[in-house]
mmCIF file as Biopython writes it, N, C-alpha, C and O atoms, coordinates in Angstrom:
data_model
#
loop_
_atom_site.group_PDB
_atom_site.id
_atom_site.type_symbol
_atom_site.label_atom_id
_atom_site.label_alt_id
_atom_site.label_comp_id
_atom_site.label_asym_id
_atom_site.label_entity_id
_atom_site.label_seq_id
_atom_site.pdbx_PDB_ins_code
_atom_site.Cartn_x
_atom_site.Cartn_y
_atom_site.Cartn_z
_atom_site.occupancy
_atom_site.B_iso_or_equiv
_atom_site.auth_seq_id
_atom_site.auth_asym_id
_atom_site.pdbx_PDB_model_num
ATOM 1   N N  . MET A ? 1  ? 3.575  26.853 -26.118 1.0 0.0 1  A 1 
ATOM 2   C CA . MET A ? 1  ? 2.926  25.948 -25.683 1.0 0.0 1  A 1 
ATOM 3   C C  . MET A ? 1  ? 3.193  25.001 -26.056 1.0 0.0 1  A 1 
ATOM 4   O O  . MET A ? 1  ? 3.005  24.048 -25.299 1.0 0.0 1  A 1 
ATOM 5   N N  . LYS A ? 2  ? 3.839  24.714 -27.571 1.0 0.0 2  A 1 
ATOM 6   C CA . LYS A ? 2  ? 4.393  22.903 -28.350 1.0 0.0 2  A 1 
ATOM 7   C C  . LYS A ? 2  ? 5.519  23.113 -27.065 1.0 0.0 2  A 1 
ATOM 8   O O  . LYS A ? 2  ? 5.503  22.355 -26.095 1.0 0.0 2  A 1 
ATOM 9   N N  . ALA A ? 3  ? 6.358  24.085 -27.175 1.0 0.0 3  A 1 
ATOM 10  C CA . ALA A ? 3  ? 7.668  24.020 -25.899 1.0 0.0 3  A 1 
ATOM 11  C C  . ALA A ? 3  ? 7.475  23.671 -24.832 1.0 0.0 3  A 1 
ATOM 12  O O  . ALA A ? 3  ? 8.294  22.932 -24.287 1.0 0.0 3  A 1 
ATOM 13  N N  . VAL A ? 4  ? 6.065  24.180 -24.029 1.0 0.0 4  A 1 
ATOM 14  C CA . VAL A ? 4  ? 6.065  23.655 -22.803 1.0 0.0 4  A 1 
ATOM 15  C C  . VAL A ? 4  ? 5.424  21.872 -22.710 1.0 0.0 4  A 1 
ATOM 16  O O  . VAL A ? 4  ? 5.045  21.071 -21.856 1.0 0.0 4  A 1 
ATOM 17  N N  . ASN A ? 5  ? 5.614  21.955 -24.129 1.0 0.0 5  A 1 
ATOM 18  C CA . ASN A ? 5  ? 5.473  20.207 -24.031 1.0 0.0 5  A 1 
ATOM 19  C C  . ASN A ? 5  ? 5.979  19.327 -23.962 1.0 0.0 5  A 1 
ATOM 20  O O  . ASN A ? 5  ? 5.663  18.167 -23.702 1.0 0.0 5  A 1 
ATOM 21  N N  . TYR A ? 6  ? 6.722  19.749 -24.166 1.0 0.0 6  A 1 
ATOM 22  C CA . TYR A ? 6  ? 8.317  19.211 -24.851 1.0 0.0 6  A 1 
ATOM 23  C C  . TYR A ? 6  ? 8.744  18.917 -24.044 1.0 0.0 6  A 1 
ATOM 24  O O  . TYR A ? 6  ? 8.796  17.766 -23.611 1.0 0.0 6  A 1 
ATOM 25  N N  . PHE A ? 7  ? 9.213  19.940 -23.561 1.0 0.0 7  A 1 
ATOM 26  C CA . PHE A ? 7  ? 9.860  20.462 -21.573 1.0 0.0 7  A 1 
ATOM 27  C C  . PHE A ? 7  ? 9.296  19.043 -20.402 1.0 0.0 7  A 1 
ATOM 28  O O  . PHE A ? 7  ? 9.859  18.020 -20.013 1.0 0.0 7  A 1 
ATOM 29  N N  . LEU A ? 8  ? 7.882  19.669 -20.139 1.0 0.0 8  A 1 
ATOM 30  C CA . LEU A ? 8  ? 7.600  18.893 -18.836 1.0 0.0 8  A 1 
ATOM 31  C C  . LEU A ? 8  ? 7.652  16.767 -20.223 1.0 0.0 8  A 1 
ATOM 32  O O  . LEU A ? 8  ? 7.749  15.654 -19.705 1.0 0.0 8  A 1 
ATOM 33  N N  . ALA A ? 9  ? 7.577  16.943 -21.337 1.0 0.0 9  A 1 
ATOM 34  C CA . ALA A ? 9  ? 7.400  15.050 -21.130 1.0 0.0 9  A 1 
ATOM 35  C C  . ALA A ? 9  ? 8.680  15.285 -21.421 1.0 0.0 9  A 1 
ATOM 36  O O  . ALA A ? 9  ? 8.580  14.736 -22.518 1.0 0.0 9  A 1 
ATOM 37  N N  . PHE A ? 10 ? 10.112 15.717 -21.388 1.0 0.0 10 A 1 
ATOM 38  C CA . PHE A ? 10 ? 11.506 15.215 -20.855 1.0 0.0 10 A 1 
ATOM 39  C C  . PHE A ? 10 ? 11.832 15.389 -19.684 1.0 0.0 10 A 1 
ATOM 40  O O  . PHE A ? 10 ? 12.670 14.579 -19.288 1.0 0.0 10 A 1 
ATOM 41  N N  . LEU A ? 11 ? 11.367 16.431 -18.672 1.0 0.0 11 A 1 
ATOM 42  C CA . LEU A ? 11 ? 11.552 16.028 -16.891 1.0 0.0 11 A 1 
ATOM 43  C C  . LEU A ? 11 ? 10.281 14.947 -16.914 1.0 0.0 11 A 1 
ATOM 44  O O  . LEU A ? 11 ? 10.735 14.133 -17.718 1.0 0.0 11 A 1 
ATOM 45  N N  . SER A ? 12 ? 9.546  14.659 -16.700 1.0 0.0 12 A 1 
ATOM 46  C CA . SER A ? 12 ? 8.072  13.036 -17.075 1.0 0.0 12 A 1 
ATOM 47  C C  . SER A ? 12 ? 9.674  12.433 -17.019 1.0 0.0 12 A 1 
ATOM 48  O O  . SER A ? 12 ? 10.374 12.321 -16.012 1.0 0.0 12 A 1 
ATOM 49  N N  . GLY A ? 13 ? 10.013 12.091 -18.394 1.0 0.0 13 A 1 
ATOM 50  C CA . GLY A ? 13 ? 11.037 11.489 -18.550 1.0 0.0 13 A 1 
ATOM 51  C C  . GLY A ? 13 ? 12.338 10.797 -17.958 1.0 0.0 13 A 1 
ATOM 52  O O  . GLY A ? 13 ? 12.624 9.617  -17.754 1.0 0.0 13 A 1 
ATOM 53  N N  . ALA A ? 14 ? 12.749 11.526 -17.838 1.0 0.0 14 A 1 
ATOM 54  C CA . ALA A ? 14 ? 14.023 12.136 -16.696 1.0 0.0 14 A 1 
ATOM 55  C C  . ALA A ? 14 ? 13.804 11.504 -15.162 1.0 0.0 14 A 1 
ATOM 56  O O  . ALA A ? 14 ? 14.495 10.709 -14.526 1.0 0.0 14 A 1 
ATOM 57  N N  . ALA A ? 15 ? 12.357 12.297 -14.784 1.0 0.0 15 A 1 
ATOM 58  C CA . ALA A ? 15 ? 12.164 11.592 -13.945 1.0 0.0 15 A 1 
ATOM 59  C C  . ALA A ? 15 ? 11.669 10.303 -13.429 1.0 0.0 15 A 1 
ATOM 60  O O  . ALA A ? 15 ? 11.466 9.924  -12.276 1.0 0.0 15 A 1 
ATOM 61  N N  . ILE A ? 16 ? 11.484 9.560  -14.899 1.0 0.0 16 A 1 
ATOM 62  C CA . ILE A ? 16 ? 10.626 8.130  -14.569 1.0 0.0 16 A 1 
ATOM 63  C C  . ILE A ? 16 ? 12.282 7.169  -14.644 1.0 0.0 16 A 1 
ATOM 64  O O  . ILE A ? 16 ? 12.764 6.281  -13.940 1.0 0.0 16 A 1 
ATOM 65  N N  . GLY A ? 17 ? 12.751 7.909  -15.874 1.0 0.0 17 A 1 
ATOM 66  C CA . GLY A ? 17 ? 14.280 7.629  -15.634 1.0 0.0 17 A 1 
ATOM 67  C C  . GLY A ? 17 ? 15.623 6.924  -14.645 1.0 0.0 17 A 1 
ATOM 68  O O  . GLY A ? 17 ? 16.403 5.974  -14.705 1.0 0.0 17 A 1 
ATOM 69  N N  . ALA A ? 18 ? 15.238 8.284  -13.571 1.0 0.0 18 A 1 
ATOM 70  C CA . ALA A ? 18 ? 15.633 7.583  -12.383 1.0 0.0 18 A 1 
ATOM 71  C C  . ALA A ? 18 ? 15.601 6.511  -11.624 1.0 0.0 18 A 1 
ATOM 72  O O  . ALA A ? 18 ? 16.344 5.623  -11.205 1.0 0.0 18 A 1 
ATOM 73  N N  . CYS A ? 19 ? 14.127 6.995  -11.559 1.0 0.0 19 A 1 
ATOM 74  C CA . CYS A ? 19 ? 13.938 6.034  -10.317 1.0 0.0 19 A 1 
ATOM 75  C C  . CYS A ? 19 ? 13.703 4.862  -10.812 1.0 0.0 19 A 1 
ATOM 76  O O  . CYS A ? 19 ? 14.020 4.022  -9.970  1.0 0.0 19 A 1 
ATOM 77  N N  . ALA A ? 20 ? 13.165 4.218  -12.092 1.0 0.0 20 A 1 
ATOM 78  C CA . ALA A ? 20 ? 14.181 2.900  -13.053 1.0 0.0 20 A 1 
ATOM 79  C C  . ALA A ? 20 ? 15.008 2.637  -12.244 1.0 0.0 20 A 1 
ATOM 80  O O  . ALA A ? 20 ? 14.956 1.601  -11.582 1.0 0.0 20 A 1 
ATOM 81  N N  . GLY A ? 21 ? 16.208 3.767  -12.093 1.0 0.0 21 A 1 
ATOM 82  C CA . GLY A ? 21 ? 17.993 3.710  -12.087 1.0 0.0 21 A 1 
ATOM 83  C C  . GLY A ? 21 ? 17.263 2.957  -10.787 1.0 0.0 21 A 1 
ATOM 84  O O  . GLY A ? 21 ? 16.570 1.942  -10.862 1.0 0.0 21 A 1 
ATOM 85  N N  . LEU A ? 22 ? 17.635 3.811  -9.405  1.0 0.0 22 A 1 
ATOM 86  C CA . LEU A ? 22 ? 17.511 3.862  -8.903  1.0 0.0 22 A 1 
ATOM 87  C C  . LEU A ? 22 ? 16.853 1.858  -8.294  1.0 0.0 22 A 1 
ATOM 88  O O  . LEU A ? 22 ? 17.528 0.901  -7.914  1.0 0.0 22 A 1 
ATOM 89  N N  . LEU A ? 23 ? 15.418 2.000  -8.471  1.0 0.0 23 A 1 
ATOM 90  C CA . LEU A ? 23 ? 14.927 0.573  -8.334  1.0 0.0 23 A 1 
ATOM 91  C C  . LEU A ? 23 ? 15.982 -0.783 -9.273  1.0 0.0 23 A 1 
ATOM 92  O O  . LEU A ? 23 ? 16.473 -1.835 -8.864  1.0 0.0 23 A 1 
ATOM 93  N N  . LEU A ? 24 ? 15.989 -0.425 -10.011 1.0 0.0 24 A 1 
ATOM 94  C CA . LEU A ? 24 ? 16.391 -1.567 -10.746 1.0 0.0 24 A 1 
ATOM 95  C C  . LEU A ? 24 ? 17.836 -2.016 -10.548 1.0 0.0 24 A 1 
ATOM 96  O O  . LEU A ? 24 ? 18.255 -3.140 -10.823 1.0 0.0 24 A 1 
ATOM 97  N N  . ALA A ? 25 ? 18.843 -0.598 -9.831  1.0 0.0 25 A 1 
ATOM 98  C CA . ALA A ? 25 ? 20.215 -1.098 -9.414  1.0 0.0 25 A 1 
ATOM 99  C C  . ALA A ? 25 ? 20.300 -2.827 -8.594  1.0 0.0 25 A 1 
ATOM 100 O O  . ALA A ? 25 ? 19.649 -3.624 -7.918  1.0 0.0 25 A 1 
ATOM 101 N N  . PRO A ? 26 ? 21.147 -2.686 -9.030  1.0 0.0 26 A 1 
ATOM 102 C CA . PRO A ? 26 ? 22.408 -4.545 -7.826  1.0 0.0 26 A 1 
ATOM 103 C C  . PRO A ? 26 ? 21.914 -3.750 -6.928  1.0 0.0 26 A 1 
ATOM 104 O O  . PRO A ? 26 ? 22.320 -2.625 -7.218  1.0 0.0 26 A 1 
ATOM 105 N N  . GLU A ? 27 ? 20.987 -3.688 -5.604  1.0 0.0 27 A 1 
ATOM 106 C CA . GLU A ? 27 ? 21.866 -3.563 -4.731  1.0 0.0 27 A 1 
ATOM 107 C C  . GLU A ? 27 ? 20.422 -4.177 -3.472  1.0 0.0 27 A 1 
ATOM 108 O O  . GLU A ? 27 ? 19.435 -4.811 -3.846  1.0 0.0 27 A 1 
ATOM 109 N N  . LYS A ? 28 ? 20.635 -3.863 -2.374  1.0 0.0 28 A 1 
ATOM 110 C CA . LYS A ? 28 ? 19.686 -4.464 -1.840  1.0 0.0 28 A 1 
ATOM 111 C C  . LYS A ? 28 ? 18.039 -4.150 -1.569  1.0 0.0 28 A 1 
ATOM 112 O O  . LYS A ? 28 ? 18.224 -3.227 -0.776  1.0 0.0 28 A 1 
ATOM 113 N N  . GLY A ? 29 ? 17.076 -4.219 -1.627  1.0 0.0 29 A 1 
ATOM 114 C CA . GLY A ? 29 ? 16.188 -3.333 -1.358  1.0 0.0 29 A 1 
ATOM 115 C C  . GLY A ? 29 ? 15.753 -2.359 -1.373  1.0 0.0 29 A 1 
ATOM 116 O O  . GLY A ? 29 ? 15.174 -1.526 -2.069  1.0 0.0 29 A 1 
ATOM 117 N N  . VAL A ? 30 ? 16.581 -2.831 0.670   1.0 0.0 30 A 1 
ATOM 118 C CA . VAL A ? 30 ? 16.474 -2.276 1.952   1.0 0.0 30 A 1 
ATOM 119 C C  . VAL A ? 30 ? 17.262 -0.516 1.757   1.0 0.0 30 A 1 
ATOM 120 O O  . VAL A ? 30 ? 17.152 0.601  2.264   1.0 0.0 30 A 1 
ATOM 121 N N  . GLU A ? 31 ? 18.160 -1.301 0.553   1.0 0.0 31 A 1 
ATOM 122 C CA . GLU A ? 31 ? 19.677 -0.087 1.322   1.0 0.0 31 A 1 
ATOM 123 C C  . GLU A ? 31 ? 18.690 0.992  0.259   1.0 0.0 31 A 1 
ATOM 124 O O  . GLU A ? 31 ? 18.145 2.053  0.561   1.0 0.0 31 A 1 
ATOM 125 N N  . THR A ? 32 ? 18.710 0.327  -0.953  1.0 0.0 32 A 1 
ATOM 126 C CA . THR A ? 32 ? 17.595 1.568  -2.244  1.0 0.0 32 A 1 
ATOM 127 C C  . THR A ? 32 ? 16.361 2.418  -1.099  1.0 0.0 32 A 1 
ATOM 128 O O  . THR A ? 32 ? 16.275 3.646  -1.110  1.0 0.0 32 A 1 
ATOM 129 N N  . ARG A ? 33 ? 15.599 1.664  -0.293  1.0 0.0 33 A 1 
ATOM 130 C CA . ARG A ? 33 ? 14.411 2.216  -0.333  1.0 0.0 33 A 1 
ATOM 131 C C  . ARG A ? 33 ? 15.543 3.830  1.143   1.0 0.0 33 A 1 
ATOM 132 O O  . ARG A ? 33 ? 15.352 5.044  1.063   1.0 0.0 33 A 1 
ATOM 133 N N  . GLU A ? 34 ? 16.359 3.254  2.008   1.0 0.0 34 A 1 
ATOM 134 C CA . GLU A ? 34 ? 17.332 3.904  2.770   1.0 0.0 34 A 1 
ATOM 135 C C  . GLU A ? 34 ? 17.456 5.381  1.728   1.0 0.0 34 A 1 
ATOM 136 O O  . GLU A ? 34 ? 17.608 6.492  2.236   1.0 0.0 34 A 1 
ATOM 137 N N  . ARG A ? 35 ? 17.414 5.283  1.046   1.0 0.0 35 A 1 
ATOM 138 C CA . ARG A ? 35 ? 18.452 5.989  -0.580  1.0 0.0 35 A 1 
ATOM 139 C C  . ARG A ? 35 ? 17.621 6.770  -0.638  1.0 0.0 35 A 1 
ATOM 140 O O  . ARG A ? 35 ? 17.873 7.959  -0.830  1.0 0.0 35 A 1 
ATOM 141 N N  . ILE A ? 36 ? 16.660 6.400  -0.518  1.0 0.0 36 A 1 
ATOM 142 C CA . ILE A ? 36 ? 14.809 7.339  -1.838  1.0 0.0 36 A 1 
ATOM 143 C C  . ILE A ? 36 ? 14.696 8.268  -0.426  1.0 0.0 36 A 1 
ATOM 144 O O  . ILE A ? 36 ? 14.603 9.494  -0.480  1.0 0.0 36 A 1 
ATOM 145 N N  . ALA A ? 37 ? 14.726 7.229  1.317   1.0 0.0 37 A 1 
ATOM 146 C CA . ALA A ? 37 ? 14.015 7.861  2.096   1.0 0.0 37 A 1 
ATOM 147 C C  . ALA A ? 37 ? 15.150 9.192  2.546   1.0 0.0 37 A 1 
ATOM 148 O O  . ALA A ? 37 ? 14.783 10.221 1.979   1.0 0.0 37 A 1 
ATOM 149 N N  . GLU A ? 38 ? 16.081 9.358  3.182   1.0 0.0 38 A 1 
ATOM 150 C CA . GLU A ? 38 ? 17.242 10.030 2.868   1.0 0.0 38 A 1 
ATOM 151 C C  . GLU A ? 38 ? 17.449 11.240 1.429   1.0 0.0 38 A 1 
ATOM 152 O O  . GLU A ? 38 ? 18.192 12.221 1.461   1.0 0.0 38 A 1 
ATOM 153 N N  . ALA A ? 39 ? 16.630 10.847 0.330   1.0 0.0 39 A 1 
ATOM 154 C CA . ALA A ? 39 ? 16.703 12.080 -0.653  1.0 0.0 39 A 1 
ATOM 155 C C  . ALA A ? 39 ? 15.438 13.067 -0.538  1.0 0.0 39 A 1 
ATOM 156 O O  . ALA A ? 39 ? 15.232 14.207 -0.955  1.0 0.0 39 A 1 
ATOM 157 N N  . LEU A ? 40 ? 14.662 12.124 0.222   1.0 0.0 40 A 1 
ATOM 158 C CA . LEU A ? 40 ? 13.395 12.728 0.593   1.0 0.0 40 A 1 
ATOM 159 C C  . LEU A ? 40 ? 13.181 13.471 1.635   1.0 0.0 40 A 1 
ATOM 160 O O  . LEU A ? 40 ? 12.414 14.428 1.525   1.0 0.0 40 A 1 
ATOM 161 N N  . ARG A ? 41 ? 13.927 13.135 3.083   1.0 0.0 41 A 1 
ATOM 162 C CA . ARG A ? 41 ? 14.266 14.046 4.322   1.0 0.0 41 A 1 
ATOM 163 C C  . ARG A ? 41 ? 15.178 15.115 3.652   1.0 0.0 41 A 1 
ATOM 164 O O  . ARG A ? 41 ? 14.839 16.295 3.753   1.0 0.0 41 A 1 
ATOM 165 N N  . LYS A ? 42 ? 16.086 14.851 3.110   1.0 0.0 42 A 1 
ATOM 166 C CA . LYS A ? 42 ? 16.447 15.879 2.718   1.0 0.0 42 A 1 
ATOM 167 C C  . LYS A ? 42 ? 16.093 17.526 2.449   1.0 0.0 42 A 1 
ATOM 168 O O  . LYS A ? 42 ? 16.571 18.606 2.798   1.0 0.0 42 A 1 
ATOM 169 N N  . ARG A ? 43 ? 14.663 16.922 1.395   1.0 0.0 43 A 1 
ATOM 170 C CA . ARG A ? 43 ? 14.372 18.131 1.040   1.0 0.0 43 A 1 
ATOM 171 C C  . ARG A ? 43 ? 12.446 17.916 1.748   1.0 0.0 43 A 1 
ATOM 172 O O  . ARG A ? 43 ? 11.381 17.883 1.133   1.0 0.0 43 A 1 
ATOM 173 N N  . GLY A ? 44 ? 12.760 17.812 3.264   1.0 0.0 44 A 1 
ATOM 174 C CA . GLY A ? 44 ? 12.184 18.077 4.071   1.0 0.0 44 A 1 
ATOM 175 C C  . GLY A ? 44 ? 10.264 16.993 4.163   1.0 0.0 44 A 1 
ATOM 176 O O  . GLY A ? 44 ? 9.281  17.250 4.858   1.0 0.0 44 A 1 
ATOM 177 N N  . ILE A ? 45 ? 10.401 16.288 3.532   1.0 0.0 45 A 1 
ATOM 178 C CA . ILE A ? 45 ? 9.815  15.165 3.036   1.0 0.0 45 A 1 
ATOM 179 C C  . ILE A ? 45 ? 9.803  14.293 4.285   1.0 0.0 45 A 1 
ATOM 180 O O  . ILE A ? 45 ? 10.898 13.757 4.457   1.0 0.0 45 A 1 
ATOM 181 N N  . LYS A ? 46 ? 9.097  14.058 5.001   1.0 0.0 46 A 1 
ATOM 182 C CA . LYS A ? 46 ? 9.220  13.152 5.944   1.0 0.0 46 A 1 
ATOM 183 C C  . LYS A ? 46 ? 8.386  11.305 5.367   1.0 0.0 46 A 1 
ATOM 184 O O  . LYS A ? 46 ? 7.326  11.269 4.743   1.0 0.0 46 A 1 
ATOM 185 N N  . LEU A ? 47 ? 8.918  10.434 5.638   1.0 0.0 47 A 1 
ATOM 186 C CA . LEU A ? 47 ? 7.411  9.076  5.323   1.0 0.0 47 A 1 
ATOM 187 C C  . LEU A ? 47 ? 8.464  8.258  6.637   1.0 0.0 47 A 1 
ATOM 188 O O  . LEU A ? 47 ? 9.567  8.537  7.109   1.0 0.0 47 A 1 
ATOM 189 N N  . ASN A ? 48 ? 7.439  7.125  6.897   1.0 0.0 48 A 1 
ATOM 190 C CA . ASN A ? 48 ? 6.693  6.079  7.255   1.0 0.0 48 A 1 
ATOM 191 C C  . ASN A ? 48 ? 7.519  5.563  6.141   1.0 0.0 48 A 1 
ATOM 192 O O  . ASN A ? 48 ? 8.005  6.060  5.125   1.0 0.0 48 A 1 
ATOM 193 N N  . ARG A ? 49 ? 7.505  4.198  6.781   1.0 0.0 49 A 1 
ATOM 194 C CA . ARG A ? 49 ? 7.740  2.872  6.769   1.0 0.0 49 A 1 
ATOM 195 C C  . ARG A ? 49 ? 7.554  2.324  5.699   1.0 0.0 49 A 1 
ATOM 196 O O  . ARG A ? 49 ? 8.342  1.900  4.853   1.0 0.0 49 A 1 
ATOM 197 N N  . LYS A ? 50 ? 5.633  2.360  5.802   1.0 0.0 50 A 1 
ATOM 198 C CA . LYS A ? 50 ? 4.352  1.627  5.469   1.0 0.0 50 A 1 
ATOM 199 C C  . LYS A ? 50 ? 4.081  2.640  4.135   1.0 0.0 50 A 1 
ATOM 200 O O  . LYS A ? 50 ? 3.346  2.232  3.236   1.0 0.0 50 A 1 
ATOM 201 N N  . GLU A ? 51 ? 4.770  4.105  4.042   1.0 0.0 51 A 1 
ATOM 202 C CA . GLU A ? 51 ? 4.105  5.317  3.097   1.0 0.0 51 A 1 
ATOM 203 C C  . GLU A ? 51 ? 5.030  5.179  2.155   1.0 0.0 51 A 1 
ATOM 204 O O  . GLU A ? 51 ? 4.817  5.502  0.987   1.0 0.0 51 A 1 
ATOM 205 N N  . MET A ? 52 ? 6.755  4.417  2.805   1.0 0.0 52 A 1 
ATOM 206 C CA . MET A ? 52 ? 8.233  4.463  1.793   1.0 0.0 52 A 1 
ATOM 207 C C  . MET A ? 52 ? 7.519  3.219  0.760   1.0 0.0 52 A 1 
ATOM 208 O O  . MET A ? 52 ? 7.903  2.937  -0.376  1.0 0.0 52 A 1 
ATOM 209 N N  . ASP A ? 53 ? 6.378  2.586  1.516   1.0 0.0 53 A 1 
ATOM 210 C CA . ASP A ? 53 ? 6.505  1.135  0.492   1.0 0.0 53 A 1 
ATOM 211 C C  . ASP A ? 53 ? 5.340  0.800  -0.094  1.0 0.0 53 A 1 
ATOM 212 O O  . ASP A ? 53 ? 4.933  -0.252 -0.586  1.0 0.0 53 A 1 
ATOM 213 N N  . ALA A ? 54 ? 4.765  2.111  0.072   1.0 0.0 54 A 1 
ATOM 214 C CA . ALA A ? 54 ? 3.039  2.684  -1.078  1.0 0.0 54 A 1 
ATOM 215 C C  . ALA A ? 54 ? 3.740  3.051  -1.872  1.0 0.0 54 A 1 
ATOM 216 O O  . ALA A ? 54 ? 3.625  2.441  -2.935  1.0 0.0 54 A 1 
ATOM 217 N N  . LEU A ? 55 ? 4.904  4.288  -1.840  1.0 0.0 55 A 1 
ATOM 218 C CA . LEU A ? 55 ? 5.113  4.486  -2.373  1.0 0.0 55 A 1 
ATOM 219 C C  . LEU A ? 55 ? 6.621  4.257  -3.512  1.0 0.0 55 A 1 
ATOM 220 O O  . LEU A ? 55 ? 7.135  5.159  -4.172  1.0 0.0 55 A 1 
ATOM 221 N N  . VAL A ? 56 ? 7.092  2.733  -3.466  1.0 0.0 56 A 1 
ATOM 222 C CA . VAL A ? 56 ? 8.081  2.017  -3.909  1.0 0.0 56 A 1 
ATOM 223 C C  . VAL A ? 56 ? 7.033  0.923  -4.946  1.0 0.0 56 A 1 
ATOM 224 O O  . VAL A ? 56 ? 7.161  0.419  -6.062  1.0 0.0 56 A 1 
ATOM 225 N N  . THR A ? 57 ? 5.903  0.905  -3.796  1.0 0.0 57 A 1 
ATOM 226 C CA . THR A ? 57 ? 4.832  0.142  -4.647  1.0 0.0 57 A 1 
ATOM 227 C C  . THR A ? 57 ? 4.257  0.928  -6.667  1.0 0.0 57 A 1 
ATOM 228 O O  . THR A ? 57 ? 4.113  0.609  -7.847  1.0 0.0 57 A 1 
ATOM 229 N N  . ASP A ? 58 ? 4.157  2.130  -5.627  1.0 0.0 58 A 1 
ATOM 230 C CA . ASP A ? 58 ? 3.279  3.027  -6.998  1.0 0.0 58 A 1 
ATOM 231 C C  . ASP A ? 58 ? 4.586  3.105  -8.098  1.0 0.0 58 A 1 
ATOM 232 O O  . ASP A ? 58 ? 4.255  2.875  -9.262  1.0 0.0 58 A 1 
ATOM 233 N N  . ILE A ? 59 ? 5.792  3.352  -7.905  1.0 0.0 59 A 1 
ATOM 234 C CA . ILE A ? 59 ? 6.770  3.772  -8.698  1.0 0.0 59 A 1 
ATOM 235 C C  . ILE A ? 59 ? 6.982  2.806  -9.312  1.0 0.0 59 A 1 
ATOM 236 O O  . ILE A ? 59 ? 7.349  2.983  -10.474 1.0 0.0 59 A 1 
ATOM 237 N N  . SER A ? 60 ? 6.858  1.506  -8.850  1.0 0.0 60 A 1 
ATOM 238 C CA . SER A ? 60 ? 6.935  0.227  -9.584  1.0 0.0 60 A 1 
ATOM 239 C C  . SER A ? 60 ? 5.975  -0.033 -10.873 1.0 0.0 60 A 1 
ATOM 240 O O  . SER A ? 60 ? 6.343  -0.404 -11.988 1.0 0.0 60 A 1 
ATOM 241 N N  . GLU A ? 61 ? 4.656  0.254  -10.440 1.0 0.0 61 A 1 
ATOM 242 C CA . GLU A ? 61 ? 3.666  0.247  -10.953 1.0 0.0 61 A 1 
ATOM 243 C C  . GLU A ? 61 ? 3.551  1.281  -11.892 1.0 0.0 61 A 1 
ATOM 244 O O  . GLU A ? 61 ? 2.718  1.007  -12.755 1.0 0.0 61 A 1 
ATOM 245 N N  . GLU A ? 62 ? 4.068  2.325  -12.026 1.0 0.0 62 A 1 
ATOM 246 C CA . GLU A ? 62 ? 3.771  3.164  -13.343 1.0 0.0 62 A 1 
ATOM 247 C C  . GLU A ? 62 ? 4.831  2.665  -13.618 1.0 0.0 62 A 1 
ATOM 248 O O  . GLU A ? 62 ? 4.032  2.179  -14.418 1.0 0.0 62 A 1 
ATOM 249 N N  . LEU A ? 63 ? 6.232  2.095  -13.876 1.0 0.0 63 A 1 
ATOM 250 C CA . LEU A ? 63 ? 6.858  1.628  -14.185 1.0 0.0 63 A 1 
ATOM 251 C C  . LEU A ? 63 ? 6.980  0.702  -15.070 1.0 0.0 63 A 1 
ATOM 252 O O  . LEU A ? 63 ? 7.728  0.948  -16.016 1.0 0.0 63 A 1 
ATOM 253 N N  . ALA A ? 64 ? 6.240  -0.706 -15.016 1.0 0.0 64 A 1 
ATOM 254 C CA . ALA A ? 64 ? 5.528  -1.158 -15.928 1.0 0.0 64 A 1 
ATOM 255 C C  . ALA A ? 64 ? 4.849  -1.466 -16.825 1.0 0.0 64 A 1 
ATOM 256 O O  . ALA A ? 64 ? 5.027  -2.314 -17.700 1.0 0.0 64 A 1 
ATOM 257 N N  . ASN A ? 65 ? 3.584  -0.407 -16.540 1.0 0.0 65 A 1 
ATOM 258 C CA . ASN A ? 65 ? 2.571  0.489  -17.342 1.0 0.0 65 A 1 
ATOM 259 C C  . ASN A ? 65 ? 3.627  1.813  -18.299 1.0 0.0 65 A 1 
ATOM 260 O O  . ASN A ? 65 ? 3.372  2.484  -19.299 1.0 0.0 65 A 1 
ATOM 261 N N  . ALA A ? 66 ? 4.621  1.742  -17.563 1.0 0.0 66 A 1 
ATOM 262 C CA . ALA A ? 66 ? 5.400  2.635  -18.628 1.0 0.0 66 A 1 
ATOM 263 C C  . ALA A ? 66 ? 5.698  1.656  -20.358 1.0 0.0 66 A 1 
ATOM 264 O O  . ALA A ? 66 ? 5.617  1.995  -21.538 1.0 0.0 66 A 1 
ATOM 265 N N  . GLY A ? 67 ? 6.082  0.264  -19.589 1.0 0.0 67 A 1 
ATOM 266 C CA . GLY A ? 67 ? 7.564  -0.317 -19.988 1.0 0.0 67 A 1 
ATOM 267 C C  . GLY A ? 67 ? 6.432  -0.879 -21.035 1.0 0.0 67 A 1 
ATOM 268 O O  . GLY A ? 67 ? 6.849  -1.052 -22.180 1.0 0.0 67 A 1 
ATOM 269 N N  . GLY A ? 68 ? 5.471  -1.094 -20.863 1.0 0.0 68 A 1 
ATOM 270 C CA . GLY A ? 68 ? 3.959  -2.106 -21.783 1.0 0.0 68 A 1 
ATOM 271 C C  . GLY A ? 68 ? 3.444  -1.436 -22.427 1.0 0.0 68 A 1 
ATOM 272 O O  . GLY A ? 68 ? 3.081  -1.948 -23.485 1.0 0.0 68 A 1 
ATOM 273 N N  . GLU A ? 69 ? 3.108  0.007  -22.226 1.0 0.0 69 A 1 
ATOM 274 C CA . GLU A ? 69 ? 3.068  0.517  -23.231 1.0 0.0 69 A 1 
ATOM 275 C C  . GLU A ? 69 ? 3.358  0.654  -24.169 1.0 0.0 69 A 1 
ATOM 276 O O  . GLU A ? 69 ? 2.672  0.615  -25.191 1.0 0.0 69 A 1 
ATOM 277 N N  . ALA A ? 70 ? 5.081  0.962  -23.973 1.0 0.0 70 A 1 
ATOM 278 C CA . ALA A ? 70 ? 6.031  1.094  -25.564 1.0 0.0 70 A 1 
ATOM 279 C C  . ALA A ? 70 ? 6.305  0.086  -25.998 1.0 0.0 70 A 1 
ATOM 280 O O  . ALA A ? 70 ? 7.016  0.377  -26.961 1.0 0.0 70 A 1 
ATOM 281 N N  . GLU A ? 71 ? 6.208  -1.216 -25.937 1.0 0.0 71 A 1 
ATOM 282 C CA . GLU A ? 71 ? 5.835  -2.351 -26.462 1.0 0.0 71 A 1 
ATOM 283 C C  . GLU A ? 71 ? 4.569  -2.542 -27.888 1.0 0.0 71 A 1 
ATOM 284 O O  . GLU A ? 71 ? 4.284  -3.661 -28.314 1.0 0.0 71 A 1 
#
């Protein structure tokens, strides 16, 4: 059970790190949103502009909260 928890923690950290890398990359927000949308479409997930903006906002808030907890 302990190994499963470590594995889940690792996967969560990897996902948050990947999202942070995408969101904090030095390219325009429009380009980043297009890349995220394309990656989601390849996986069969289709989002409209409003849903994409909500997703980006949620991820940004999670990253801000995670950063605040680390301090």
